[in-house]
C-alpha positions in Angstrom: 0.3 0.4 0.1 1.5 3.3 -1.2 -0.2 6.9 0.8 0.6 10.4 -1.8 -1.2 13.8 0.1 -0.2 16.7 -2.0 -1.4 20.2 -1.5 -1.3 23.4 -2.7 0.9 25.7 -0.3 4.0 24.9 -1.3 7.9 26.1 0.3 9.3 27.2 -2.8 7.6 30.5 -4.7 8.1 28.3 -8.2 6.2 25.1 -7.4 2.5 25.1 -7.9 1.9 21.8 -6.1 3.2 20.1 -3.0 3.6 16.6 -2.4 5.2 13.5 -0.5 4.8 9.9 -1.5 5.3 6.7 1.8 6.0 3.3 0.7 4.7 -0.2 1.8 7.4 -0.6 4.0 7.7 -4.0 2.9 9.2 -2.0 -0.7 13.1 -1.1 1.8 11.8 3.0 1.7 9.5 4.7 3.8 9.3 7.5 1.7 10.6 8.1 -1.8 12.1 11.7 -2.5 10.6 12.5 -5.5 7.8 10.2 -7.2 7.8 11.6 -11.2 4.5 9.4 -11.3 3.1 10.3 -8.5 3.1 13.5 -9.7 1.9 13.0 -13.0 -1.2 11.8 -11.3 -0.9 15.1 -9.1 -1.3 17.2 -12.3 -4.0 15.3 -14.1 -6.1 15.3 -11.0 -5.4 18.9 -11.0 -6.6 19.7 -14.8 -10.0 17.3 -13.7 -11.2 18.5 -11.1 -9.6 21.7 -9.4 -9.2 23.7 -12.2 -13.1 24.5 -13.0 -11.8 26.4 -16.3 -12.4 25.6 -20.5 -8.5 24.6 -21.1 -6.9 21.7 -22.6 -3.1 22.6 -21.1 -1.0 23.0 -18.2 2.5 23.2 -16.5 3.2 22.5 -13.3 6.2 22.9 -11.0 5.8 20.0 -7.7 7.2 19.6 -5.0 9.2 17.1 -3.1 10.8 15.5 -0.8 11.9 19.1 1.2 10.7 17.2 4.7 13.7 14.4 4.0 16.7 16.8 3.4 16.1 15.8 -0.6 14.5 18.4 -1.8 13.0 18.0 -5.3 11.1 19.3 -8.4 9.0 17.9 -11.5 7.7 19.2 -14.3 4.4 18.5 -15.0 2.9 19.1 -18.6 -1.4 17.8 -18.8 -2.9 17.9 -22.4 -6.6 16.9 -22.6 -8.4 16.1 -25.6 -11.8 15.0 -24.9 -12.4 12.9 -22.1 -8.7 12.2 -22.5 -5.5 13.1 -20.7 -1.9 13.4 -21.7 0.5 13.4 -18.9 4.3 14.8 -19.4 7.1 14.5 -16.5 10.5 16.0 -16.5 13.0 15.9 -14.1 16.7 15.7 -12.8 17.5 12.5 -10.9 20.8 11.0 -9.2 22.2 7.6 -9.0 21.6 6.3 -5.4 21.8 2.9 -5.5 21.6 -0.8 -6.9 19.6 -3.2 -5.7 18.8 -7.3 -7.3 15.4 -8.7 -6.2 15.8 -12.6 -7.1 11.5 -13.8 -7.1 11.0 -17.2 -6.4 
């Protein structure tokens, strides 16, 4: 189970939303520093449920990781065509560790 709370109160003025991502304790991490996939979902959620203007394009900066000293940003672009939303995410990443998982 994972949990991704977010809000519109941000730490950095260039950010539109602030998020955190809590993972299952069985995943090996408790909190992800920056989660691009969840940020994309946040952008689509905003476009669909929060912004009531008749638009077909949105751009956001999502901040995440500040609370665990791993500040990061995800750039999210949303496009709407009829009832379908397209999501593009971009950002920078840092290599942290390599893990090998074996499944029997």
